[in-house]
C-alpha positions as CSV (number, residue, x, y, z in Angstrom):
1,M,50.6,-119.6,25.1
2,R,48.8,-116.6,25.8
3,T,46.2,-115.6,23.1
4,G,44.9,-112.1,22.2
5,S,41.9,-109.9,23.6
6,V,39.5,-108.0,22.0
7,K,37.9,-105.3,24.6
8,I,34.6,-103.5,23.7
9,S,32.9,-101.0,25.0
10,L,29.1,-101.3,26.1
11,A,28.8,-97.7,23.9
12,A,30.6,-99.0,20.9
13,L,28.2,-102.3,21.4
14,M,25.2,-99.5,21.1
15,T,25.8,-97.5,18.7
16,G,26.7,-100.8,16.3
17,M,23.3,-102.4,17.2
18,V,21.4,-98.8,16.3
19,M,23.1,-99.0,12.8
20,V,22.8,-102.2,11.9
21,F,19.0,-101.6,13.5
22,W,18.3,-98.0,11.1
23,G,20.2,-100.1,8.1
24,C,17.6,-102.7,8.2
25,T,14.7,-101.0,8.3
26,K,15.0,-97.1,6.4
27,K,14.1,-96.8,2.9
28,D,13.1,-93.8,0.7
29,V,9.0,-93.2,0.7
30,A,7.8,-91.8,-2.2
31,P,5.9,-88.6,-2.2
32,K,2.2,-89.3,-1.6
33,V,-0.1,-88.7,-4.8
34,G,-2.3,-85.6,-4.4
35,A,-5.5,-85.5,-7.4
36,D,-6.9,-82.0,-8.2
37,F,-8.1,-80.1,-11.5
38,T,-10.3,-77.1,-12.2
39,Y,-12.7,-76.4,-15.2
40,I,-14.0,-74.0,-17.7
41,V,-17.0,-74.1,-19.3
42,T,-16.4,-72.5,-22.7
43,D,-19.7,-72.6,-24.3
44,P,-23.3,-73.1,-22.1
45,I,-25.0,-73.7,-24.7
46,P,-24.2,-77.7,-26.1
47,P,-22.2,-78.7,-27.8
48,S,-20.4,-77.5,-24.6
49,R,-16.6,-77.3,-24.5
50,V,-15.3,-77.9,-21.3
51,E,-11.6,-77.3,-20.5
52,F,-9.8,-79.4,-17.8
53,S,-6.7,-78.4,-16.1
54,N,-4.7,-80.9,-13.8
55,H,-3.1,-79.7,-10.7
56,A,-2.4,-83.3,-9.5
57,T,1.0,-83.8,-8.0
58,N,4.1,-86.8,-7.7
59,A,1.5,-88.4,-10.2
60,T,2.8,-89.8,-13.4
61,S,-0.4,-91.2,-15.3
62,Y,-4.1,-89.5,-15.5
63,K,-7.6,-91.3,-15.9
64,W,-10.3,-89.3,-16.2
65,D,-14.2,-90.0,-16.5
66,F,-16.6,-87.1,-18.2
67,G,-19.4,-88.3,-16.5
68,D,-21.2,-89.2,-19.9
69,N,-19.5,-92.5,-20.9
70,S,-16.2,-91.3,-21.9
71,S,-12.8,-90.7,-20.7
72,S,-9.3,-89.8,-21.1
73,T,-5.7,-90.3,-20.6
74,E,-4.3,-87.1,-21.1
75,K,-3.3,-84.8,-18.6
76,N,-5.2,-82.0,-19.6
77,P,-7.8,-82.7,-21.8
78,Q,-10.8,-81.0,-23.1
79,H,-14.4,-82.4,-23.5
80,V,-17.4,-81.8,-25.4
81,Y,-20.8,-82.7,-23.8
82,T,-23.8,-83.1,-26.5
83,K,-26.5,-82.7,-24.0
84,A,-27.4,-80.8,-20.7
85,G,-26.9,-81.8,-17.8
86,T,-24.9,-82.1,-14.5
87,Y,-22.3,-84.2,-15.4
88,V,-19.7,-85.5,-11.9
89,V,-16.1,-85.6,-13.6
90,T,-13.7,-88.0,-11.6
91,L,-9.5,-87.5,-11.8
92,N,-7.9,-90.6,-10.8
93,A,-4.2,-89.9,-10.7
94,T,-1.3,-92.5,-10.3
95,G,2.6,-92.1,-9.2
96,P,5.2,-94.3,-7.3
97,D,2.9,-94.3,-3.9
98,G,-0.4,-95.0,-5.6
99,T,-3.6,-93.5,-7.1
100,G,-5.2,-90.4,-5.7
101,Q,-9.1,-89.4,-6.6
102,E,-10.8,-86.7,-7.1
103,K,-14.5,-85.5,-8.0
104,Y,-16.0,-82.5,-9.0
105,Q,-19.9,-82.0,-10.1
106,L,-20.3,-79.8,-13.2
107,T,-23.4,-78.7,-15.1
108,V,-23.6,-77.7,-18.7
109,G,-26.3,-76.0,-20.9
110,A,-27.9,-72.6,-19.9
111,K,-28.5,-71.5,-16.5
112,A,-30.9,-68.4,-17.5
113,M,-33.7,-67.6,-20.3
114,L,-33.7,-63.7,-21.1
115,I,-36.4,-62.3,-22.8
116,R,-35.9,-60.0,-24.5
117,N,-39.3,-58.9,-26.1
118,I,-42.9,-59.9,-25.6
119,S,-45.3,-59.8,-28.5
120,L,-49.1,-60.2,-27.8
121,D,-50.4,-61.2,-31.3
122,Q,-53.6,-62.3,-30.1
123,V,-56.6,-61.1,-27.3
124,A,-59.3,-63.2,-26.9
125,N,-62.3,-60.8,-27.6
126,A,-60.4,-58.0,-26.5
127,P,-61.2,-54.5,-27.6
128,D,-58.8,-52.3,-30.4
129,I,-58.9,-49.4,-27.9
130,A,-56.8,-50.2,-25.0
131,T,-54.1,-49.8,-22.8
132,F,-52.5,-53.6,-22.5
133,F,-50.3,-54.9,-19.3
134,A,-48.1,-58.1,-18.5
135,V,-47.1,-59.3,-15.2
136,V,-44.6,-61.7,-15.4
137,K,-43.5,-64.0,-12.7
138,Y,-41.3,-66.4,-11.5
139,D,-39.6,-68.2,-8.2
140,G,-37.0,-65.3,-8.0
141,G,-38.8,-62.8,-8.4
142,G,-40.7,-61.1,-10.9
143,Y,-42.1,-57.5,-12.5
144,T,-45.1,-55.6,-14.6
145,L,-44.1,-54.6,-18.2
146,P,-45.5,-50.6,-17.9
147,G,-48.9,-50.3,-20.1
148,Y,-48.6,-50.5,-23.8
149,E,-51.2,-48.2,-25.9
150,H,-53.4,-49.8,-28.6
151,S,-55.1,-46.5,-29.6
152,E,-57.6,-45.6,-32.0
153,A,-54.9,-45.0,-34.8
154,D,-53.9,-48.9,-34.6
155,R,-57.5,-50.1,-34.8
156,G,-57.3,-53.6,-36.5
157,K,-53.4,-53.6,-36.5
158,R,-51.7,-56.6,-35.1
159,P,-49.7,-57.4,-32.6
160,F,-52.0,-55.6,-29.8
161,A,-48.6,-54.9,-27.9
162,V,-45.1,-55.0,-27.7
163,W,-42.4,-54.8,-25.0
164,G,-38.7,-55.3,-25.4
165,G,-35.8,-53.7,-24.5
166,E,-33.2,-53.7,-21.2
167,R,-36.1,-54.2,-18.3
168,F,-36.5,-57.7,-18.9
169,Y,-34.3,-60.3,-16.7
170,G,-32.6,-63.6,-16.9
171,V,-34.8,-66.2,-15.5
172,P,-33.6,-69.6,-14.0
173,V,-34.0,-72.2,-15.9
174,Q,-35.4,-74.4,-13.2
175,D,-38.0,-71.6,-11.8
176,T,-41.3,-71.7,-13.1
177,L,-42.3,-68.8,-15.2
178,E,-46.1,-67.1,-15.1
179,M,-47.0,-64.3,-17.2
180,N,-50.5,-62.8,-16.8
181,L,-52.1,-60.1,-19.4
182,F,-54.6,-57.6,-18.5
183,Y,-56.0,-54.2,-20.4
184,R,-57.7,-51.2,-19.5
185,L,-60.7,-49.7,-21.5
186,P,-60.9,-45.8,-21.7
187,G,-62.0,-44.4,-18.9
188,R,-62.0,-47.2,-16.9
189,P,-59.6,-47.4,-13.5
190,N,-59.6,-51.1,-13.4
191,P,-57.5,-53.4,-15.4
192,V,-59.6,-56.6,-16.9
193,P,-57.9,-60.0,-17.5
194,V,-57.8,-60.9,-21.0
195,G,-59.5,-63.7,-22.1
196,F,-62.0,-66.4,-20.6
197,D,-61.2,-68.8,-17.6
198,N,-57.7,-67.7,-17.2
199,A,-56.9,-67.8,-20.5
200,G,-55.0,-64.8,-19.9
201,V,-52.6,-67.0,-17.9
202,Y,-49.5,-68.5,-19.3
203,K,-47.0,-70.5,-17.2
204,M,-43.7,-72.5,-19.0
205,V,-40.5,-73.9,-17.1
206,P,-38.0,-73.2,-19.3
207,A,-35.4,-76.4,-18.4
208,Q,-38.1,-78.0,-20.6
209,L,-36.9,-76.2,-23.9
210,T,-33.1,-77.3,-22.8
211,T,-33.1,-80.8,-24.4
212,G,-34.2,-82.4,-27.4
213,N,-33.9,-81.8,-31.3
214,N,-35.5,-77.9,-30.7
215,A,-33.4,-77.2,-27.4
216,H,-32.8,-73.6,-26.6
217,P,-35.6,-71.6,-29.4
218,T,-35.3,-68.1,-29.5
219,D,-39.2,-67.4,-30.5
220,I,-41.6,-69.3,-28.5
221,T,-45.2,-69.0,-29.2
222,L,-47.4,-69.3,-26.0
223,Q,-50.9,-70.4,-26.6
224,N,-53.8,-70.7,-24.4
225,G,-57.8,-71.2,-25.9
226,S,-58.5,-71.4,-29.2
227,G,-60.5,-70.0,-31.6
228,Q,-62.0,-66.1,-30.9
229,Q,-61.1,-67.3,-27.6
230,G,-57.6,-68.0,-27.5
231,N,-54.7,-65.3,-26.9
232,S,-51.4,-65.7,-28.3
233,V,-48.3,-64.8,-27.0
234,R,-44.8,-64.4,-28.6
235,L,-41.7,-64.3,-26.9
236,T,-38.0,-63.5,-28.3
237,V,-35.2,-65.4,-26.0
238,S,-31.6,-65.6,-25.5
239,W,-29.8,-68.4,-23.5
240,Q,-27.3,-67.8,-20.8
């Protein structure tokens, strides 16, 4: 008895093997998760509100770490920083293919102190009739204030001198601010330092006024010496 036979070509056999191999190994790959965000500080003076915009891709859940022991799982959160400082914000975005992470460093709090007014309230042993000068210096620059004349008509009046207006510039909070006070007598060409033993020299770092309960004051009094040997300068400032 003759039995039937099946003839299979080599090409057909190879095609079948490729199809079986492809069917066993092919699977859908989830898109890779990408984490990214931007932010806007809406108020530089604490409490500072910061608005975050999430630009993560292929993610379904989010975990924010604001760098001040607080967190959020919102997609586009807002956060209020109560203290000035520099914070590292971390976004972890999670999707079917895993988790992506992005970190950015942000700073809240004033970046500059703008001197709007300088008042020379007390001068050690200075004459009532004189022209007063002030040299303002800081790490990034400086300027000399124009002479302020305290004339015969001003005898006994205080303050001795007042400078104000748009001539003032912002001082970066991390810089050291130095003020040097001078006066010049009528008919004398050279200015004389105010006070004794550098009592007319004032130094301060604005950053020291950006923390604590009395942070970011708008009126600052600088004093050197005491009694009749003392000088007192009052600054009116704003913070940027």
